[in-house]
C-alpha positions as CSV (number, residue, x, y, z in Angstrom):
1,M,-17.8,11.2,1.8
2,A,-14.7,9.1,0.9
3,I,-12.8,7.5,3.7
4,R,-9.7,5.4,3.6
5,I,-9.7,2.4,5.9
6,T,-7.4,-0.5,6.4
7,I,-8.4,-4.1,5.6
8,S,-8.5,-5.0,9.3
9,G,-10.8,-2.0,10.0
10,L,-13.5,-3.0,7.5
11,G,-15.5,-4.8,10.1
12,V,-15.5,-1.9,12.6
13,F,-16.3,0.5,9.8
14,Q,-19.3,-1.6,8.6
15,R,-20.7,-1.9,12.1
16,R,-20.4,1.8,12.7
17,F,-21.7,2.9,9.3
18,P,-23.9,0.0,8.0
19,E,-25.4,2.0,5.2
20,A,-22.0,3.2,3.8
21,R,-20.7,1.7,0.6
22,V,-17.2,0.2,0.4
23,R,-15.9,0.5,-3.2
24,V,-12.7,-0.4,-4.9
25,A,-11.4,0.3,-8.4
26,S,-11.3,-3.2,-9.8
27,T,-12.1,-6.8,-9.2
28,G,-8.3,-7.4,-9.0
29,I,-8.1,-5.2,-6.0
30,R,-11.0,-6.9,-4.3
31,D,-9.4,-10.3,-5.0
32,D,-6.1,-8.9,-3.5
33,I,-7.9,-8.0,-0.3
34,V,-9.4,-11.4,0.0
35,G,-6.1,-13.1,-0.8
36,F,-4.1,-10.9,1.6
37,S,-6.7,-11.6,4.3
38,Q,-6.3,-15.3,3.8
39,W,-2.5,-14.9,4.0
40,M,-2.7,-12.9,7.2
41,D,-4.9,-15.6,8.6
42,S,-2.4,-18.3,7.6
43,V,0.5,-16.6,9.5
44,G,-1.6,-15.7,12.6
45,W,-1.9,-12.0,12.0
46,L,-5.7,-12.2,12.4
47,D,-5.8,-14.2,15.5
48,A,-6.6,-11.1,17.5
49,E,-9.3,-10.1,14.9
50,P,-11.1,-13.4,14.1
51,G,-14.0,-11.6,12.7
52,M,-11.8,-10.4,9.9
53,K,-10.9,-13.8,8.6
54,V,-12.5,-14.6,5.3
55,R,-16.0,-16.0,5.5
56,S,-16.2,-19.5,4.1
57,S,-18.2,-22.8,4.6
58,K,-15.5,-23.7,7.2
59,N,-15.6,-20.2,8.8
60,P,-19.2,-19.0,8.5
61,D,-18.6,-16.2,11.1
62,G,-15.9,-14.6,9.0
63,F,-16.1,-11.3,7.2
64,D,-18.0,-11.3,3.8
65,Y,-15.4,-9.4,1.8
66,T,-16.8,-10.1,-1.6
67,G,-20.3,-9.2,-0.4
68,V,-19.4,-6.0,1.3
69,I,-16.8,-4.6,-1.2
70,Q,-18.3,-3.2,-4.4
71,V,-16.3,-2.6,-7.7
72,L,-16.6,0.8,-9.4
73,N,-18.2,0.7,-12.8
74,E,-16.3,3.8,-14.0
75,P,-12.9,5.3,-13.0
76,V,-14.4,8.3,-11.1
77,L,-16.0,9.1,-7.8
78,R,-18.6,11.8,-7.7
79,L,-19.5,13.3,-4.3
80,P,-23.1,14.3,-4.0
81,L,-22.4,17.4,-1.9
82,A,-19.3,18.7,-3.7
83,P,-19.0,19.8,-7.3
84,I,-15.8,17.9,-7.9
85,T,-14.9,14.7,-9.6
86,I,-12.3,12.4,-8.2
87,K,-10.3,10.5,-10.8
88,V,-9.6,6.9,-9.9
89,R,-6.7,5.1,-11.5
90,S,-5.8,1.4,-11.2
91,D,-3.8,0.4,-14.2
92,Y,-0.4,0.5,-12.4
93,A,2.0,-2.4,-12.8
94,G,2.3,-4.6,-9.7
95,G,4.5,-3.1,-7.0
96,E,3.8,-2.8,-3.3
97,C,0.9,-5.1,-4.0
98,G,-0.5,-6.8,-7.1
99,H,-3.0,-4.1,-7.9
100,M,-2.8,-0.5,-6.7
101,S,-5.3,2.4,-7.2
102,T,-4.9,6.1,-6.6
103,L,-7.3,9.1,-6.3
104,C,-6.6,12.4,-7.9
105,I,-8.4,15.8,-7.7
106,P,-6.7,18.0,-10.3
107,E,-8.7,21.1,-9.3
108,Q,-7.3,20.9,-5.8
109,R,-3.9,19.5,-6.9
110,A,-4.5,16.7,-4.4
111,F,-3.1,13.2,-5.1
112,M,-4.0,10.3,-2.8
113,A,-1.2,7.8,-3.4
114,F,-2.0,5.4,-0.6
115,D,0.6,2.7,-0.3
116,L,2.6,3.9,-3.3
117,L,4.0,6.5,-0.8
118,Y,5.6,6.1,2.6
119,N,7.0,9.2,4.3
120,G,9.4,8.6,7.2
121,V,8.3,4.9,7.4
122,H,10.2,1.9,6.1
123,A,8.4,0.5,3.0
124,W,6.9,-3.0,2.8
125,C,9.1,-5.0,0.5
126,G,8.3,-8.4,2.1
127,P,6.7,-11.5,0.6
128,G,5.1,-10.7,-2.8
129,V,7.3,-7.7,-3.4
130,G,10.5,-8.9,-5.2
131,K,13.0,-6.8,-7.0
132,P,10.9,-6.8,-10.3
133,E,7.9,-5.4,-8.3
134,I,10.1,-2.8,-6.6
135,R,11.4,-1.7,-10.0
136,N,7.8,-1.4,-11.2
137,W,7.1,0.7,-8.1
138,I,9.9,3.0,-9.0
139,D,8.7,3.3,-12.6
140,T,5.2,4.2,-11.3
141,L,6.7,7.0,-9.1
142,R,8.6,8.4,-12.1
143,Q,5.3,8.4,-14.0
144,I,3.5,10.2,-11.3
145,T,6.2,12.8,-11.1
146,R,5.9,13.4,-14.9
147,E,2.1,13.6,-14.8
148,T,2.1,16.1,-11.9
149,G,5.1,18.1,-13.1
150,D,4.0,21.5,-12.0
151,E,4.4,22.7,-8.4
152,G,1.7,23.0,-5.8
153,W,0.5,19.4,-5.5
154,T,-0.1,17.7,-2.2
155,F,0.6,14.0,-2.0
156,Y,-1.2,12.0,0.7
157,C,0.7,8.9,1.8
158,G,-0.4,5.5,2.9
159,H,2.1,5.7,5.7
160,G,3.3,9.0,7.1
161,R,2.5,12.6,6.6
162,E,1.5,14.3,3.4
163,G,3.9,16.5,1.5
164,G,4.9,17.9,-1.9
165,H,6.8,16.4,-4.8
166,E,9.8,15.7,-2.5
167,V,7.7,12.9,-0.9
168,V,7.6,11.1,-4.3
169,T,11.3,11.6,-5.1
170,N,12.3,10.5,-1.5
171,M,10.2,7.4,-1.9
172,Q,11.9,6.6,-5.2
173,H,15.3,7.1,-3.6
174,Y,14.4,4.8,-0.7
175,L,13.4,2.0,-3.0
176,E,16.5,2.3,-5.1
177,T,18.6,2.3,-2.0
178,F,16.8,-0.8,-0.6
179,I,17.6,-2.7,-3.8
180,A,21.3,-1.7,-3.6
181,V,21.6,-2.5,0.1
182,T,19.9,-5.9,0.1
183,S,21.7,-6.9,-3.1
184,A,25.1,-6.3,-1.6
185,A,24.4,-7.3,2.1
186,E,26.2,-10.4,3.4
187,S,23.6,-10.9,6.2
188,R,20.2,-9.7,7.2
189,Q,21.5,-7.9,10.2
190,A,24.0,-6.0,8.1
191,A,21.2,-4.9,5.7
192,I,19.0,-3.8,8.5
193,M,21.7,-1.8,10.2
194,R,22.7,-0.2,6.9
195,M,19.1,0.8,6.1
196,K,18.6,2.2,9.6
197,E,21.9,4.2,9.2
198,L,20.8,5.6,5.9
199,F,17.3,6.4,7.0
200,P,17.5,7.3,10.7
201,G,14.3,7.8,12.6
202,F,12.2,5.9,10.1
203,A,9.3,4.1,11.8
204,Q,8.6,0.4,11.6
205,D,12.1,-0.9,11.5
206,D,11.0,-3.7,13.8
207,F,8.3,-4.9,11.4
208,L,8.2,-3.6,7.9
209,L,12.0,-3.3,7.5
210,L,12.6,-6.6,9.3
211,H,10.2,-8.6,7.1
212,S,11.3,-6.9,4.0
213,V,15.0,-7.6,4.6
214,N,14.3,-11.2,5.6
215,F,12.5,-11.7,2.3
216,H,15.3,-10.2,0.2
217,V,18.5,-11.4,2.1
218,K,19.4,-15.0,2.8
219,D,22.0,-15.1,5.5
220,G,25.3,-16.6,4.3
221,H,25.1,-15.8,0.6
222,Q,23.9,-13.2,-1.8
223,P,20.1,-12.9,-2.3
């Protein structure tokens, strides 16, 4: 069984299922997880989850990310109780994060895009996701659209509900709009208000949107 879990949930997952294997598509992704965990620790985001801080000589009670997380030796997942092969891809250019992987089951027309897709949720374009990375992200979405050109696919998002091809095109539109708004905004507040106006009802305007705009807009002058 393949299960998607967040970084901060790895400890709970391992305690609940100690025999389960945690696998990622590349060493780069594993390194990203360790690096992001270190960054979250540095800004206080793991204060409520001290057990998820990276284990080190200075923090021997931390989580052993490199020991727990295994790297796949081939770009596929085979489930022992199902006659299907899940294709794993991880050669995308850096976008929402430095390395991204997706899972695809062509027989079922199912595409698990994880954090490449947000649906009804403001996207993370904060530290580490500059405009070159956002443009890479847009190019990746165009590539996915070309490769799944026929109808009937279901795309499973990292944030928000699954949907059809419109989820991919809507995400592309959101990112293009974010670049345009933050490039033209005279203040952070103006950019936030404009994004909320253009995408009413989107979740995480108080966190994802806030940190993204703060990273891209410098009050008082153009970013």
